[in-house]
FIKENU-529351 format. One record per residue (C-alpha): residue number from 1; residue in one letter; y, z, x. Coordinates in Angstrom, 2 decimals. Layout:
<rs>
R|NUM|A|Y|Z|X
...
</rs>
This chain:
<rs>
R|1|M|-8.84|1.76|20.17
R|2|S|-11.61|3.39|18.17
R|3|V|-11.78|3.52|14.41
R|4|D|-11.41|7.31|14.51
R|5|S|-8.09|7.20|16.35
R|6|N|-6.92|4.48|13.95
R|7|E|-7.80|6.68|10.98
R|8|D|-5.96|9.57|12.61
R|9|R|-2.81|7.51|12.09
R|10|L|-3.06|8.35|8.40
R|11|S|-2.44|12.05|8.94
R|12|G|1.20|12.63|8.08
R|13|A|1.79|8.98|7.12
R|14|R|4.20|8.50|4.22
R|15|V|2.68|6.06|1.73
R|16|L|4.69|4.31|-0.97
R|17|V|2.43|3.93|-4.01
R|18|V|3.24|1.28|-6.63
R|19|E|0.67|1.31|-9.43
R|20|D|1.22|1.08|-13.18
R|21|E|-2.17|2.38|-14.33
R|22|A|-2.03|6.18|-14.40
R|23|A|-5.75|6.70|-13.71
R|24|I|-5.69|4.45|-10.64
R|25|S|-2.43|6.01|-9.47
R|26|M|-3.92|9.52|-9.69
R|27|L|-7.07|8.39|-7.89
R|28|L|-4.97|6.83|-5.13
R|29|E|-2.88|9.99|-4.80
R|30|D|-6.00|12.17|-4.53
R|31|M|-7.45|9.91|-1.81
R|32|L|-4.18|9.79|0.12
R|33|L|-3.77|13.56|0.03
R|34|E|-7.32|13.91|1.34
R|35|F|-6.39|11.61|4.25
R|36|G|-3.44|13.90|5.06
R|37|C|-0.82|11.43|3.82
R|38|E|2.43|12.19|2.05
R|39|I|2.96|10.26|-1.17
R|40|V|6.22|8.44|-1.85
R|41|G|6.47|7.75|-5.56
R|42|P|4.37|6.70|-7.29
R|43|A|6.35|3.95|-8.97
R|44|A|4.93|2.46|-12.16
R|45|R|7.73|-0.05|-12.86
R|46|L|9.08|-2.91|-10.80
R|47|A|12.72|-1.74|-10.86
R|48|T|11.77|1.74|-9.62
R|49|A|9.48|0.28|-6.96
R|50|L|12.20|-2.07|-5.75
R|51|E|14.71|0.76|-5.43
R|52|M|12.18|2.89|-3.53
R|53|A|11.18|-0.04|-1.28
R|54|R|14.80|-0.41|-0.22
R|55|S|15.80|3.24|0.11
R|56|E|12.83|5.51|0.77
R|57|S|11.34|6.35|4.15
R|58|F|7.64|5.45|4.35
R|59|T|5.02|4.32|6.86
R|60|V|3.05|1.87|4.69
R|61|A|3.07|0.68|1.07
R|62|I|0.20|0.17|-1.36
R|63|L|1.32|-2.36|-3.94
R|64|D|-0.48|-3.24|-7.15
R|65|V|-0.03|-7.02|-7.39
R|66|N|0.82|-6.90|-11.10
R|67|V|3.01|-4.01|-12.28
R|68|A|3.42|-3.76|-16.06
R|69|G|3.04|-7.53|-16.34
R|70|E|5.50|-8.32|-13.53
R|71|P|4.50|-9.75|-10.13
R|72|I|5.14|-7.36|-7.25
R|73|Y|6.58|-9.95|-4.85
R|74|P|10.28|-8.88|-5.00
R|75|V|9.13|-5.43|-3.81
R|76|A|6.90|-6.95|-1.12
R|77|E|9.86|-9.04|0.10
R|78|A|12.09|-5.95|0.33
R|79|I|9.43|-4.13|2.35
R|80|A|8.80|-7.15|4.59
R|81|E|12.54|-7.29|5.36
R|82|R|12.17|-3.75|6.72
R|83|N|9.16|-4.82|8.82
R|84|L|6.93|-2.19|7.21
R|85|P|3.23|-2.75|6.56
R|86|I|1.96|-3.62|3.08
R|87|V|-1.50|-3.28|1.55
R|88|F|-1.97|-5.12|-1.72
R|89|S|-4.18|-3.58|-4.39
R|90|T|-5.71|-6.08|-6.80
R|91|G|-8.77|-6.87|-8.84
R|92|Y|-8.50|-10.52|-7.80
R|93|G|-9.05|-10.16|-4.05
R|94|G|-7.10|-11.98|-1.36
R|95|A|-7.18|-15.27|-3.29
R|96|G|-4.76|-13.76|-5.82
R|97|I|-2.05|-13.11|-3.21
R|98|R|0.85|-15.59|-3.01
R|99|E|2.31|-17.09|0.13
R|100|P|3.94|-15.85|2.33
R|101|F|1.92|-12.64|1.90
R|102|R|-1.60|-14.08|2.25
R|103|D|-1.88|-12.59|5.74
R|104|R|-1.40|-9.03|4.46
R|105|L|-4.31|-6.70|3.98
R|106|V|-5.86|-6.35|0.53
R|107|V|-7.92|-3.57|-0.96
R|108|Q|-9.87|-4.94|-3.91
R|109|K|-10.17|-2.84|-7.07
R|110|P|-12.33|-0.95|-7.62
R|111|F|-12.15|0.31|-4.04
R|112|S|-13.92|3.18|-2.34
R|113|Q|-12.18|5.93|-0.43
R|114|A|-13.67|4.52|2.79
R|115|D|-12.28|1.03|2.01
R|116|L|-8.83|2.43|1.32
R|117|K|-8.83|4.56|4.48
R|118|R|-9.98|1.70|6.70
R|119|T|-7.47|-0.78|5.21
R|120|L|-4.49|1.59|5.44
R|121|A|-5.38|2.55|9.01
R|122|A|-5.67|-1.13|9.97
R|123|A|-2.27|-1.93|8.41
R|124|I|-0.56|0.91|10.26
R|125|A|-2.31|0.00|13.53
R|126|A|-1.32|-3.66|13.24
R|127|A|2.30|-2.70|12.56
R|128|A|2.31|-0.36|15.56
R|129|E|1.06|-3.17|17.79
R|130|G|3.75|-5.29|16.20
</rs>
């Protein structure tokens, strides 16, 4: 499958956004809208994110690893239980991700629009191949 058809998967995708920094959240939302995605959230607190992870309908989640000083892993676990793809967003890179989530895709802050698009498309594609 070509990269273009992978990136086409983003059009209409519902993306759960969990990010506590308003500027980054707005930047993410702008990028996602440009990709043709629908935004679920954003959630800036762990409790809100956990509720959304369990109840909302979405295609993929972008999770800030540290939300208002709290690790994101309870939310990641709830999403993993639903077998939905996760992309972690962090300034620490893949080394900062705990087991059992080390195999998940990571977009390292600061990220470009191209990085985000490629990573989200890869996460959705991998989930589709299942």
